[in-house]
C-alpha positions as a printed Julia matrix, in Angstrom:
360×3 Matrix{Float64}:
  17.03   25.71    3.4
  20.6    26.31    4.54
  23.3    27.48    2.12
  25.33   24.31    2.85
  22.88   22.25    0.86
  20.99   20.74    3.82
  17.27   20.17    3.27
  14.34   19.01    5.39
  14.32   15.46    6.64
  13.47   13.04    3.83
  13.44   15.71    1.13
  15.79   15.17   -1.82
  17.57   18.21   -3.26
  14.74   18.76   -5.73
  12.38   19.42   -2.82
  10.25   16.28   -3.29
  10.09   14.5     0.06
  11.0    10.83    0.3
   9.58    8.91    3.26
  11.39    5.89    4.61
  13.75    6.01    1.65
  10.98    4.64   -0.52
   7.73    6.59   -0.7
   7.92    9.83   -2.66
   5.18   12.34   -1.75
   3.44   13.59   -4.84
   0.22   15.38   -3.86
  -1.49   16.48   -0.68
  -4.94   14.88   -0.69
  -6.29   16.42    2.49
  -5.51   17.77    5.93
  -7.44   17.57    9.17
  -6.88   17.69   12.92
  -5.44   14.15   12.99
  -2.98   14.61   10.14
  -2.37   14.94    6.42
  -2.91   12.32    3.72
  -0.64   12.33    0.7
  -0.68   10.53   -2.59
   2.74    9.01   -3.04
   4.71    6.76   -5.37
   6.43    3.65   -4.06
   9.89    3.63   -5.53
  10.99    0.44   -3.8
   9.36   -2.07   -6.15
   9.57   -3.01   -9.81
   7.12   -0.28  -10.77
   6.04    3.03   -9.25
   2.86    1.99   -7.51
   0.59    4.71   -6.2
  -0.17    4.56   -2.51
  -1.67    6.81    0.16
   0.54    7.93    3.02
  -0.76    9.33    6.28
   1.33   11.84    8.17
  -0.2    11.96   11.66
  -0.36   15.21   13.62
   1.06   14.67   17.12
   1.32   17.26   19.9
   4.89   18.02   20.69
   8.04   16.22   19.59
   7.85   12.39   20.04
  11.63   12.25   20.36
  11.68   14.76   23.21
   8.22   14.75   24.82
   7.2    11.69   26.83
   3.44   12.0    26.23
   3.9    12.64   22.52
   6.22    9.64   22.41
   3.57    7.44   24.01
   1.03    8.68   21.51
   3.35    7.91   18.64
   3.99    4.43   19.97
   0.26    3.75   20.34
  -0.43    4.97   16.82
   2.33    2.76   15.49
   0.88   -0.28   17.24
  -2.61    0.51   15.96
  -1.38    0.88   12.4
   0.55   -2.4    12.66
  -2.52   -4.12   14.0
  -4.51   -2.91   11.0
  -2.07   -4.67    8.65
  -3.4    -7.97   10.01
  -6.9    -7.36    8.66
  -7.05   -9.09    5.29
 -10.22   -9.02    3.28
 -11.13   -7.6    -0.16
 -13.52   -5.17    1.53
 -11.02   -4.01    4.19
  -8.61   -1.23    3.31
  -5.06   -2.55    2.97
  -2.3    -1.08    5.14
   1.02   -1.89    3.48
   3.7    -0.42    5.67
   4.57    1.76    8.67
   7.67    3.93    8.52
   9.09    6.17   11.21
  10.43    9.65   10.49
  11.67   11.8    13.39
   9.77    9.57   15.83
   6.46    9.92   13.95
   4.92    6.8    12.38
   3.77    7.34    8.8
   1.19    4.85    7.56
   1.32    3.59    3.96
  -1.94    2.27    2.6
  -3.96    1.36   -0.42
  -5.17    4.34   -2.49
  -8.89    3.93   -3.15
 -10.53    6.08   -5.81
 -14.25    6.57   -5.51
 -16.67    8.13   -3.09
 -17.86    7.39    0.41
 -21.23    5.83    1.13
 -22.09    9.1     2.88
 -21.58   10.91   -0.42
 -23.72    8.42   -2.3
 -26.52    8.77    0.24
 -26.64   12.5    -0.27
 -28.26   11.68   -3.63
 -30.9     9.58   -1.94
 -31.45    6.2    -0.27
 -30.33    2.92   -1.81
 -32.58    0.13   -3.04
 -32.72   -2.68   -0.42
 -30.72   -5.09   -2.59
 -27.86   -2.6    -2.98
 -27.9    -1.78    0.72
 -27.74   -5.51    1.5
 -24.85   -5.98   -0.94
 -22.85   -3.17    0.74
 -23.8    -4.46    4.17
 -22.63   -7.98    3.36
 -19.29   -6.7     2.05
 -18.79   -4.54    5.17
 -19.71   -7.54    7.33
 -17.0    -9.59    5.61
 -14.42   -6.95    6.53
 -15.69   -6.82   10.11
 -15.48  -10.6    10.46
 -11.87  -10.52    9.2
 -11.09   -7.83   11.77
 -12.84   -9.65   14.62
 -10.92  -12.83   13.74
  -7.67  -11.07   14.65
  -9.02   -9.32   17.72
  -9.79   -5.93   16.23
 -13.08   -4.12   16.8
 -13.87   -1.37   14.33
 -15.61    1.0    16.78
 -16.51    3.72   14.23
 -18.64    2.13   11.54
 -20.61    4.81    9.65
 -21.27    5.82    6.02
 -18.24    8.14    5.93
 -15.94    5.17    6.6
 -17.31    3.0     3.79
 -15.84    3.72    0.35
 -17.31    2.7    -3.01
 -14.58    2.2    -5.59
 -15.19    3.75   -9.0
 -15.66    1.36  -11.88
 -15.61   -1.88   -9.86
 -18.37   -1.45   -7.31
 -15.96   -2.72   -4.67
 -16.89   -1.8    -1.11
 -13.98   -0.79    1.15
 -14.23   -0.38    4.91
 -11.75    2.05    6.49
 -10.81    3.33    9.95
 -10.13    0.24   12.02
  -9.58    0.39   15.77
  -7.98   -1.97   18.27
 -10.05   -4.52   20.18
 -10.26   -4.34   23.97
  -7.82   -7.2    24.14
  -5.33   -5.47   21.95
  -4.06   -3.17   24.63
  -5.06    0.13   23.08
  -8.15    2.07   23.84
  -8.44    4.28   20.84
  -9.36    3.62   17.25
  -6.76    3.5    14.59
  -8.29    6.65   13.22
  -6.14    9.0    15.21
  -4.19    9.75   18.29
  -7.28   10.7    20.22
 -10.31    8.67   21.13
 -11.75    5.52   19.64
 -13.79    7.34   17.03
 -17.37    8.53   17.11
 -19.03   10.54   19.85
 -19.91    8.65   23.01
 -22.51   11.09   24.3
 -25.48    9.1    23.03
 -25.93   11.48   20.12
 -24.21    9.36   17.49
 -26.76    7.19   15.67
 -24.06    4.67   14.72
 -22.72    4.04   18.26
 -24.09    0.99   20.1
 -25.8     1.73   23.45
 -23.21   -0.21   25.47
 -20.5     2.06   24.07
 -22.44    5.2    24.94
 -23.02    3.77   28.46
 -19.32    3.18   28.93
 -18.67   -0.61   29.21
 -16.77   -0.68   25.93
 -16.99   -2.16   22.47
 -16.99   -5.74   21.26
 -17.9    -7.49   18.02
 -21.62   -7.19   18.88
 -21.15   -3.4    19.02
 -19.93   -3.42   15.43
 -23.0    -5.47   14.43
 -25.28   -2.91   16.06
 -23.52   -0.23   14.04
 -23.92   -2.33   10.89
 -27.66   -2.35   11.5
 -27.61    1.43   11.85
 -25.58    1.7     8.65
 -28.14   -0.4     6.78
 -31.0     1.72    8.11
 -29.21    4.88    7.02
 -28.63    3.41    3.55
 -32.3     2.58    3.19
 -33.57    5.92    4.47
 -37.36    5.92    4.47
 -37.49    2.94    2.09
 -39.47   -0.01    3.4
 -36.8    -2.61    4.32
 -39.21   -5.42    3.51
 -37.73   -8.83    4.45
 -34.68   -7.09    5.92
 -36.78   -5.43    8.61
 -36.71   -8.3    11.2
 -32.94   -8.63   10.87
 -32.43   -4.9    11.4
 -34.68   -5.04   14.46
 -32.63   -7.9    15.96
 -29.36   -6.1    15.22
 -30.64   -3.19   17.3
 -31.41   -5.25   20.39
 -30.42   -3.29   23.48
 -28.45   -6.19   24.98
 -25.4    -7.29   22.94
 -26.07  -10.98   23.67
 -29.54  -10.69   22.14
 -28.18   -9.69   18.73
 -27.52  -12.26   16.01
 -23.87  -13.14   15.56
 -21.95  -12.26   12.39
 -22.38  -15.7    10.86
 -26.16  -15.53   11.2
 -26.27  -11.97    9.81
 -24.16  -13.07    6.82
 -26.43  -16.05    6.21
 -29.58  -13.88    6.23
 -28.07  -11.25    3.91
 -26.88  -13.96    1.5
 -30.33  -15.53    1.55
 -31.94  -12.18    0.86
 -29.61  -11.59   -2.08
 -29.89  -15.15   -3.33
 -26.13  -15.77   -3.25
 -24.06  -18.58   -1.73
 -20.47  -18.65   -2.96
 -19.11  -15.91   -5.18
 -15.94  -15.05   -7.17
 -13.29  -12.62   -6.09
 -14.21   -9.02   -7.0
 -12.3    -7.2    -9.69
 -11.16   -4.57   -7.21
  -9.54   -6.9    -4.7
  -6.02   -5.77   -3.82
  -3.76   -8.74   -4.57
  -0.55   -7.41   -3.15
   1.23   -4.53   -1.54
   3.31   -1.91   -3.33
   6.32   -3.39   -5.03
   4.66   -6.82   -5.16
   4.84   -7.51   -1.41
   2.05   -9.44    0.3
  -0.81   -7.13    1.01
  -1.33   -6.03    4.58
   2.05   -7.17    5.9
   4.83   -4.64    6.49
   8.25   -5.74    5.34
  11.03   -6.39    7.77
  11.28   -7.33   11.44
   8.18   -6.3    13.44
  10.36   -4.19   15.75
  11.8    -2.24   12.83
  10.07   -0.42   10.04
  11.46    1.26    6.95
  12.92    4.65    7.73
  13.48    4.14   11.46
  12.57    2.3    14.64
   9.22    2.46   16.31
   9.74    4.71   19.34
   9.85    2.31   22.27
   8.26   -0.55   20.36
   8.54   -4.17   21.34
   7.49   -6.74   18.72
   4.28   -8.46   19.72
   5.41  -11.72   18.08
   2.01  -12.39   16.54
   2.04  -13.79   13.03
  -0.23  -11.8    10.75
  -1.07  -15.11    9.13
  -4.16  -15.89    7.13
  -7.4   -14.49    8.4
 -10.44  -16.79    8.54
 -13.31  -15.81    6.3
 -11.04  -13.57    4.25
 -13.05  -13.84    1.07
 -15.61  -11.49   -0.37
 -19.2   -12.17    0.59
 -20.77  -10.68   -2.5
 -19.52   -9.66   -5.96
 -19.23   -6.01   -6.87
 -22.33   -4.65   -8.49
 -23.15   -1.3   -10.01
 -25.54    0.82   -8.0
 -28.82    0.53   -9.93
 -29.64    4.15   -9.16
 -26.51    5.45  -10.86
 -26.54    6.67  -14.4
 -22.91    7.92  -14.6
 -20.49    6.15  -16.94
 -18.93    4.12  -14.11
 -22.1     1.98  -13.99
 -22.22    1.25  -17.73
 -20.2    -1.65  -19.18
 -17.58   -0.64  -21.73
 -17.4     2.96  -20.52
 -14.33    4.3   -18.75
 -15.21    5.42  -15.25
 -14.85    9.08  -14.41
 -11.87   10.09  -12.34
 -13.0    10.75   -8.8
 -11.25   12.16   -5.81
  -8.93    9.59   -4.26
 -10.28    8.59   -0.86
  -7.88    7.04    1.55
  -8.06    4.79    4.31
  -8.44    4.29    7.85
 -10.05    7.56    8.58
  -6.91    7.04   10.45
  -6.62    9.91    8.7
  -8.51   13.03    8.26
 -10.71   15.02   10.55
 -13.45   12.95   12.17
 -16.58   13.98   10.28
 -19.91   14.33   12.08
 -21.62   10.97   12.35
 -23.28   10.04    9.09
 -21.17   12.33    6.94
């Protein structure tokens, strides 16, 4: 730091960095090839809400390097697209702020563990796998309704919130019609290996034609099979077989899959889960960045042009199943009247850390 009192961009004199004039970085949660995730406090609202903030890693200087600038613009657009996905089981992206040409993504902070972590202790009972699958399906339907295909559905991108049982899907990508070819998970590819070796990638993606909603449903079937392990799927077996049809048009659509999972669980309509995010930091509507679409807090999107689309209400944006404790668990989080243990905060949109091997 210079003797004249200057300090790094966004960092107050006390050395605590402030992003976009609002989000104060408090703790580094993790770092990977695609960037760093921070726990931060939102100082722009009535309280000091805790949020997660992703600082992407971009090659070069977006303000000076043309390719890096294009990458920053694409990441900005992908993050903004993710704000339009509204569902209790979809991670909430609150804001996008630009610092030195780099878009920082502000999202919901989810505390719990990934489904991949839970599966390391063993497979799930079919009813719990179906409950998680139905919640994930609800988030997928909300994304598909606004033209977003997930592209990287796997256990590592499904979070299980401590204490509530809420299922949270992270790492959304942009649909083929959205104008971006990569997933929102990073500046690189669309997420997941496309060499045929990823058990969660639909065959049409591995073959090259691209992803659509049916590709996400194939991946949902793979997710359910992974959750069940060697457990007999019982009545779920025929549905899983149909989800893994080689031709996308031969798979059941999302509405049919939801109906069959609800029938299996014996549920029809259900209340909102306790863990549903009801609003963004500072009391703003969840999933909708404040301000003009062409401007974000802390700076202007490099080269951005507002797309003019109203985030609006998303069809089917209600939970499909209520949160329910995992019947295999014996830790205090699954027992009524017991405070849940503090777990590592997991954050969103695998936007965000290194892409883990499929299934991790």
